[in-house]
C-alpha positions as CSV (number, residue, x, y, z in Angstrom):
1,M,85.3,87.0,69.3
2,A,87.3,84.3,71.0
3,R,87.8,84.4,74.6
4,P,91.5,84.9,75.7
5,R,93.4,81.7,76.8
6,L,94.4,83.5,80.2
7,P,92.2,85.7,82.3
8,L,93.0,89.2,81.7
9,L,93.5,90.0,85.6
10,D,94.6,87.7,88.5
11,R,96.2,88.1,91.6
12,G,99.7,88.0,90.6
13,R,99.3,90.7,88.0
14,I,97.5,92.9,90.7
15,V,100.5,92.3,93.5
16,E,103.1,92.8,90.8
17,R,101.4,96.4,89.7
18,A,100.9,97.5,93.1
19,I,104.6,96.7,94.2
20,A,105.6,98.8,90.8
21,I,103.6,101.7,91.9
22,I,104.8,101.4,95.5
23,D,108.2,101.2,94.2
24,A,108.0,104.2,91.9
25,D,105.7,106.9,93.9
26,G,105.3,105.3,97.7
27,L,102.8,103.7,99.5
28,D,100.3,106.8,99.5
29,A,100.3,106.6,95.8
30,L,98.7,103.1,96.0
31,S,94.9,103.3,95.4
32,T,92.5,100.8,93.7
33,R,91.7,103.6,91.2
34,R,95.2,104.0,89.9
35,L,95.9,100.5,90.3
36,A,92.9,99.6,88.0
37,Q,93.8,102.6,85.3
38,E,97.4,101.0,85.0
39,L,96.0,97.5,84.7
40,N,93.5,98.6,82.2
41,V,90.3,97.4,83.9
42,R,87.7,98.9,85.9
43,A,88.2,99.2,89.7
44,P,85.3,96.7,90.8
45,S,87.4,94.0,88.7
46,L,89.8,94.2,91.5
47,Y,87.3,93.1,94.2
48,N,86.7,89.8,92.4
49,H,90.6,89.1,93.6
50,F,91.1,91.2,96.6
51,A,87.9,92.1,99.3
52,T,89.8,95.8,100.1
53,K,92.8,98.0,99.2
54,E,94.6,96.9,102.6
55,E,94.4,93.1,101.5
56,I,96.1,94.0,98.0
57,L,99.0,96.1,100.1
58,D,99.2,92.9,102.3
59,A,99.8,90.8,99.4
60,A,102.1,93.2,97.8
61,A,104.2,93.2,101.2
62,D,104.1,89.4,101.5
63,A,105.3,89.1,98.1
64,I,108.3,91.2,98.6
65,I,109.2,89.4,102.0
66,A,108.9,86.2,100.0
67,E,111.8,87.2,98.1
68,V,114.2,86.6,101.3
69,D,116.0,83.5,101.1
70,L,115.5,80.9,104.1
71,S,117.4,78.1,103.0
72,M,120.3,78.7,105.2
73,F,118.2,77.9,108.4
74,G,118.8,74.5,109.3
75,Q,121.7,74.0,107.1
76,A,124.5,76.2,108.4
77,P,125.4,76.8,112.2
78,W,123.2,79.6,113.7
79,P,125.8,82.6,113.4
80,E,126.5,81.9,109.8
81,A,122.7,81.4,109.0
82,L,121.8,84.5,110.7
83,T,124.4,86.3,108.8
84,R,123.6,85.2,105.6
85,W,119.6,85.7,106.2
86,A,120.3,89.3,107.4
87,R,121.9,90.0,104.0
88,A,119.2,88.5,102.0
89,Y,116.6,90.3,104.0
90,R,118.2,93.6,103.6
91,A,118.5,93.2,100.0
92,A,114.8,92.5,99.5
93,L,114.0,95.2,101.4
94,A,116.4,97.6,99.8
95,A,114.9,96.8,96.5
96,H,111.7,98.2,97.9
97,P,112.5,101.1,100.3
98,H,109.1,102.7,99.9
99,A,107.3,99.7,101.2
100,V,109.9,99.3,104.4
101,P,107.5,101.5,106.8
102,F,104.8,99.2,106.2
103,L,106.8,95.8,106.7
104,A,108.4,97.2,109.6
105,H,105.2,96.9,111.6
106,G,105.6,92.9,111.6
107,P,104.2,90.1,109.8
108,A,100.5,90.3,110.8
109,R,98.5,87.5,108.9
110,R,100.9,87.4,106.2
111,P,102.1,83.7,105.3
112,A,105.5,84.5,103.9
113,A,106.2,87.0,107.0
114,L,105.0,84.4,109.3
115,R,107.2,81.6,107.6
116,L,110.3,84.2,107.9
117,A,109.7,84.7,111.7
118,A,109.1,81.0,112.2
119,A,112.3,80.0,110.2
120,V,114.4,82.4,112.2
121,Y,112.9,81.8,115.8
122,G,112.9,78.0,115.2
123,A,116.3,78.1,113.9
124,L,117.6,79.7,117.0
125,V,115.6,77.6,119.3
126,D,117.0,74.5,117.7
127,A,120.4,75.8,118.1
128,G,120.2,76.0,121.7
129,W,118.7,79.6,122.3
130,P,116.1,79.9,125.4
131,P,112.8,81.0,123.6
132,R,112.8,84.3,125.2
133,E,116.3,85.2,123.8
134,A,115.4,83.9,120.4
135,T,112.5,86.1,120.4
136,H,114.5,89.1,121.4
137,I,117.3,88.3,118.6
138,G,114.4,88.0,116.2
139,A,112.9,91.5,117.2
140,M,116.5,93.0,117.1
141,M,117.4,91.7,113.6
142,R,114.1,93.0,112.4
143,Y,115.0,96.7,113.8
144,F,118.3,96.6,112.4
145,V,117.5,95.1,109.0
146,A,114.5,97.7,108.3
147,G,116.3,100.4,109.6
148,S,119.3,100.0,107.5
149,A,117.1,99.5,104.3
150,L,114.9,102.4,105.1
151,G,117.3,105.1,103.7
152,S,120.9,105.9,102.8
153,F,122.9,107.4,105.6
154,A,125.6,108.7,103.1
155,Q,123.0,110.3,100.6
156,G,121.7,112.3,103.4
157,F,124.8,114.6,103.5
158,P,124.8,117.5,101.0
159,D,127.7,117.3,98.7
160,D,128.8,121.3,99.1
161,P,131.7,121.7,101.2
162,A,130.7,124.9,102.4
163,V,128.1,123.5,104.3
164,Y,130.8,122.1,106.9
165,A,133.5,124.6,106.6
166,Q,132.6,127.0,109.1
167,Q,130.3,125.4,111.6
168,Y,131.2,121.8,111.6
169,P,134.6,121.3,110.9
170,T,134.8,117.6,112.1
171,L,132.5,117.0,109.2
172,S,134.9,118.4,106.7
173,G,134.8,115.1,104.6
174,A,131.2,114.7,104.4
175,H,130.6,116.4,101.3
176,R,132.1,113.1,99.7
177,L,129.7,110.7,101.4
178,R,127.2,111.0,98.4
179,E,129.8,110.0,96.0
180,H,130.7,106.8,98.0
181,G,127.1,106.4,99.6
182,E,127.0,102.9,98.4
183,K,130.1,101.4,100.0
184,V,129.7,103.8,103.1
185,D,126.1,102.2,103.7
186,E,127.1,98.7,102.7
187,G,130.1,99.0,105.1
188,A,128.1,100.4,107.7
189,F,125.7,97.2,107.6
190,E,128.5,94.7,107.7
191,M,130.1,96.2,110.2
192,G,126.9,96.3,112.5
193,L,125.9,92.9,111.3
194,S,129.2,91.8,112.5
195,A,129.5,93.2,115.8
196,I,125.8,91.6,116.5
197,V,126.3,88.4,115.6
198,A,129.7,88.6,117.5
199,G,128.1,89.7,120.4
200,L,125.3,87.0,120.3
201,E,128.0,84.3,120.0
202,I,129.6,85.7,123.5
203,K,126.1,85.8,124.9
204,F,125.4,82.2,123.6
205,Q,128.7,80.9,125.4
206,E,127.4,82.7,128.6
207,L,124.3,80.9,128.5
208,K,125.6,77.6,127.9
209,A,128.6,78.0,130.5
């Protein structure tokens, strides 16, 4: 039998399938045994490409972060760039919510994550932010974006009016939050982002005064 033109297994296929498992069933569902089964290979084959499961998880996390657009830095004024980047960052995380708890820990040695951190920090410093404040802004934005992508605020409320009728009258309309969940969550993110950037612009002017 002739050999196949392409290898049966490569890092890209492993990472793609690992992300699919995490997206479907969460971080705890990822194991080398399940990964090998879904790739139709033996588990030891994975170790030709990754030494450990942790390396696979790191590569999957970095592939998600690599989806974040960074092209606005160096092209747009820092308030606009920060706003556009935050939206792109949230979109990438929201597409893979089960991975967010792992991604929220920081970049570690992951190349795409380090490029992201360097792009944000470098753009802020180049714009005139002191290094200390630039570091704080990068951390603050990660907290805000990761938190917004971790889960839906609106979808966390039961859609049964009886839950609120007696004891929680101020939440009498909360049963409709699920119905408008996407708009509520998006609106909350945009309001928070606008407030953060506006506050930073005031702070920036104070620093320059």
